[in-house]
C-alpha positions in Angstrom: 1.0 -1.8 21.6 1.5 1.2 23.9 -0.4 3.7 21.8 -4.0 3.7 20.5 -3.8 2.2 17.0 -6.6 2.4 14.5 -5.0 0.9 11.4 -2.8 -2.2 11.0 -0.8 -2.8 7.9 0.8 -6.1 7.0 3.7 -5.8 4.7 7.4 -5.9 3.9 9.8 -3.0 4.5 12.6 -2.9 1.9 15.9 -1.1 1.8 16.0 1.5 -0.9 19.3 2.5 -2.5 18.7 5.4 -4.9 20.9 7.1 -7.5 20.7 10.5 -8.9 21.5 9.5 -12.5 21.8 6.2 -14.3 23.1 3.1 -12.5 25.9 2.8 -15.1 27.3 6.2 -14.3 26.5 6.8 -10.6 29.2 6.4 -8.0 26.9 7.0 -5.0 23.8 5.3 -3.7 21.6 7.0 -1.1 20.1 4.7 1.6 16.4 5.0 2.5 13.5 2.6 3.1 10.4 1.8 1.2 7.9 -0.8 -0.2 4.3 -0.6 -1.3 2.7 -1.0 2.1 5.4 1.1 3.8 4.4 4.1 1.6 0.8 3.6 2.6 1.7 3.4 6.3 3.9 6.6 6.1 1.1 8.5 4.3 -1.4 7.6 7.1 1.1 8.6 9.8 2.0 11.9 8.2 -1.7 12.7 8.0 -2.0 12.1 11.8 -3.4 8.6 11.7 -2.5 6.0 14.3 -1.0 3.1 12.4 1.0 0.0 13.3 3.1 -2.0 10.9 3.3 -5.8 11.0 6.3 -7.4 9.4 9.6 -9.3 10.0 13.0 -7.7 9.4 16.3 -9.4 8.9 19.1 -9.2 11.4 21.6 -8.1 8.8 22.7 -4.7 9.9 19.7 -2.9 8.4 17.2 -3.9 11.1 17.8 -1.0 13.4 17.7 1.4 10.5 14.3 0.1 9.4 12.7 0.1 12.8 14.0 3.5 13.8 13.0 4.9 10.4 9.4 3.7 11.0 9.4 5.1 14.5 10.6 8.5 13.3 7.4 8.5 11.2 5.3 7.9 14.3 4.5 4.3 13.1 4.0 1.8 15.9 6.6 -1.0 15.5 5.6 -3.3 18.4 4.4 -6.0 16.1 7.7 -6.2 14.2 9.9 -9.2 14.8 13.4 -9.9 13.6 14.9 -13.1 12.2 18.2 -14.2 10.7 17.1 -13.8 7.0 18.2 -10.9 4.9 16.1 -7.7 4.3 14.7 -7.2 0.8 16.2 -4.4 -1.2 15.6 -2.4 -4.4 17.9 0.0 -6.3 16.3 2.8 -8.2 17.7 5.5 -10.5 16.0 8.3 -12.2 17.0 10.6 -15.0 15.0 13.1 -17.0 14.6 10.4 -19.7 14.3 7.1 -17.9 13.9 5.2 -14.7 15.5 2.0 -13.6 14.4 -0.3 -10.7 16.1 -3.5 -9.6 14.5 -5.7 -6.9 16.3 -8.2 -4.7 13.6 -10.1 -2.8 14.5 -13.8 -2.6 14.3 -15.5 0.8 13.9 -12.2 2.7 12.9 -11.8 6.3 9.3 -11.1 5.5 8.8 -14.4 3.7 8.8 -15.9 7.2 5.6 -14.1 8.2 3.0 -16.5 9.4 -0.3 -16.8 11.4 1.9 -17.1 14.5 2.6 -13.4 14.1 -1.0 -12.2 14.6 -2.9 -11.6 17.8 -6.7 -11.8 17.7 -7.2 -9.4 20.6 -5.0 -6.8 18.8 -7.1 -7.1 15.6 -10.3 -6.7 17.5 -9.3 -3.3 18.7 -8.6 -1.9 15.3 -10.8 0.2 12.9 -9.2 -1.3 9.8 -6.5 -3.7 8.5 -4.8 -3.5 5.2 -2.6 -5.6 3.0 -1.7 -6.3 -0.7 -1.1 -9.0 -3.2 2.6 -8.3 -3.0 2.6 -9.5 0.6 0.7 -12.6 -0.3 3.2 -13.3 -3.0 6.1 -13.5 -0.5 5.4 -17.1 0.7 2.7 -19.6 1.5 2.9 -18.6 5.2 2.6 -14.9 4.5 -0.4 -15.6 2.3 -2.0 -17.6 5.1 -1.3 -14.7 7.5 -3.1 -12.1 5.4 -6.1 -14.4 4.9 -6.4 -15.3 8.6 -6.0 -11.7 9.7 -8.8 -10.6 7.4 -11.0 -13.5 8.6 -10.6 -12.4 12.2 -11.2 -8.8 11.3 -14.4 -9.6 9.4 -15.7 -11.7 12.2 -15.2 -8.8 14.6 -16.6 -6.0 12.5 -13.2 -4.5 11.7 -12.9 -3.1 8.2 -10.6 -4.8 5.8 -8.9 -3.1 2.8 -6.9 -4.7 0.0 -4.9 -3.9 -3.2 -3.8 -6.7 -5.5 -1.1 -4.3 -6.6 -0.1 -6.4 -9.5 3.3 -5.7 -10.9 4.9 -7.8 -13.6 8.4 -7.1 -12.0 8.1 -10.0 -9.6 4.5 -11.3 -9.8 2.5 -13.2 -12.5 -1.1 -12.4 -13.3 -2.4 -16.0 -12.6 -1.0 -16.1 -9.1 -2.1 -12.5 -8.3 -5.7 -13.3 -9.3 -5.6 -16.4 -7.2 -4.4 -14.3 -4.2 -7.2 -11.9 -4.8 -9.9 -14.5 -5.2 -9.2 -16.2 -1.9 -9.5 -12.9 0.0 -12.1 -11.1 -2.0 -15.1 -12.1 0.1 -13.2 -11.0 3.2 -12.5 -7.5 1.8 -14.6 -4.4 2.5 -12.5 -2.0 0.4 -10.5 -2.8 -2.7 -8.2 -0.5 -4.7 -7.7 -1.4 -8.3 -5.9 -0.2 -11.3 -8.1 -0.4 -14.4 -5.2 -1.4 -16.6 -3.1 -3.6 -14.3 -5.8 -5.2 -12.2 -9.3 -5.1 -13.9 -8.0 -5.7 -17.4 -5.0 -7.9 -16.9 -6.5 -10.1 -14.1 -10.2 -10.2 -15.1 -10.3 -8.9 -18.7 -12.8 -6.3 -17.7 -12.4 -3.0 -19.5 -15.6 -1.2 -18.4 -15.7 0.7 -15.1 -19.4 -0.2 -14.7 -18.8 -3.9 -15.3 -15.8 -3.9 -12.9 -17.8 -2.1 -10.2 -20.8 -4.5 -10.5 -18.5 -7.6 -10.6 -16.8 -6.7 -7.3 -20.0 -5.4 -5.7 -21.5 -8.8 -6.4 -18.6 -10.4 -4.6 -19.7 -8.4 -1.5 -17.1 -5.7 -1.5 -18.6 -2.5 -0.1 -16.2 0.2 -1.5 -14.4 -0.2 -4.9 -11.9 2.4 -6.0 -10.6 2.1 -9.6 -7.7 4.2 -10.8 -8.0 5.0 -14.5 -5.1 6.6 -16.4 -7.3 6.7 -19.5 -9.8 9.0 -17.7 -7.1 10.7 -15.6 -8.8 10.0 -12.3 -10.3 7.7 -9.7 -13.8 6.0 -9.8 -15.3 5.3 -6.4 -18.2 2.9 -6.1 -20.3 2.6 -3.0 -24.0 1.7 -2.4 -24.7 1.3 -6.1 -23.4 4.7 -7.0 -20.2 5.7 -8.8 -18.4 9.0 -8.3 -15.3 10.4 -10.2 -12.4 12.3 -8.9 -9.7 13.8 -11.2 -6.0 13.3 -10.5 -4.8 16.3 -8.6 -2.6 18.9 -10.4 -0.9 16.4 -12.8 0.9 19.1 -14.8 3.2 19.5 -11.8 4.0 15.8 -11.4 7.7 14.9 -11.7 7.8 11.5 -10.0 4.8 9.1 -9.7 6.7 6.4 -7.8 4.4 4.8 -5.2 1.6 7.4 -5.9 -1.0 4.7 -5.9 0.2 3.4 -2.5 0.2 6.9 -1.1 -3.4 7.4 -2.5 -4.4 4.3 -0.6 -2.9 5.7 2.6 -4.8 9.0 2.2 -8.1 7.1 1.5 -7.7 4.8 4.5 -6.9 7.7 6.8 -9.9 9.6 5.6 -12.4 6.7 5.7 -11.4 5.9 9.3 -11.9 9.6 10.2 -15.5 10.1 9.1 -15.1 10.9 5.4 -17.6 9.5 2.9 -16.1 7.2 0.2 -16.3 10.0 -2.4 -14.9 12.5 0.1 -12.1 10.1 1.0 -11.2 9.8 -2.7 -11.0 13.6 -3.2 -8.8 13.9 -0.1 -6.6 11.0 -1.1 -6.2 12.4 -4.6 -4.7 15.6 -3.2 -2.4 13.6 -0.9 -1.1 11.5 -3.9 -1.0 14.5 -6.2 1.2 16.5 -3.8 3.5 13.5 -3.4 4.1 13.3 -7.2 5.4 16.9 -7.2 8.7 16.0 -5.6 11.2 13.2 -5.9 11.3 10.1 -3.7 8.5 7.7 -3.0 8.5 8.3 0.7 10.5 11.5 1.0 7.8 13.4 -1.0 4.7 12.2 1.0 3.0 15.4 2.3 2.0 16.2 5.9 -1.5 16.9 6.9 -1.1 20.7 7.0 0.0 20.8 3.4 -2.9 18.6 2.3 -5.5 20.6 4.2 -4.3 23.8 2.4 -5.2 22.2 -0.9 -8.4 20.2 -0.2 
């Protein structure tokens, strides 16, 4: 890596084809890029963070577009490798009444991620490394990569952050819980959805019980998103603070808002914010993103966030 990097993100960059209208009626699809961890990486970069992205991209005509798109966001791409598999893709359409998302993720380039793609010396120089259950679900080798990266990080006092990011679109709850369980003791920070993760994976409906469960597992900072309470609970050092969602009355597109929140939080926590302060900062980042269309297009820059914090 040529530049100083504080945060490394392991993930999969997908091609996004989007329609302004229903898929049945549209005649034009707009090309972009996306993915859960990509949204997090872009959020960090637009806030001024130094972030690198570790993945594999397919040599199928989209590889140059993916890499150049990440570079335009000031994301370091020196850890990205190419192979002869195809790139993953999703097609999304949104109308005033509905939203459609179709995923095409079988045998993609990122499924070939493996422990051969990590460098211990690179990890030692980081402040933090982040990944998700979506990445673990790609393949046995990508799952091994995430675990080994976190193990190296923990052994060298580098912070680790994780989101199971359970989605029923292409994951099942039993596997997602298994992914989480094998990495939980290697994680310093976890991001959870009360409904999707705590309830569906662990059958825990209480914020207090969820916090204590994961604290007992050794996790230092637990962030739980609750749509019931319209905000985020942040647990650290035995104390729980609450941050309301930012300006929800102006929200028009919540696609990837959780991933963007994670990016805001990770940027803040690696730049001296307390956990509760990081949650407040990240809530504004995520809230501003929901006020425009497009998962990545709508992610705000640092100046816009600081005006609202």
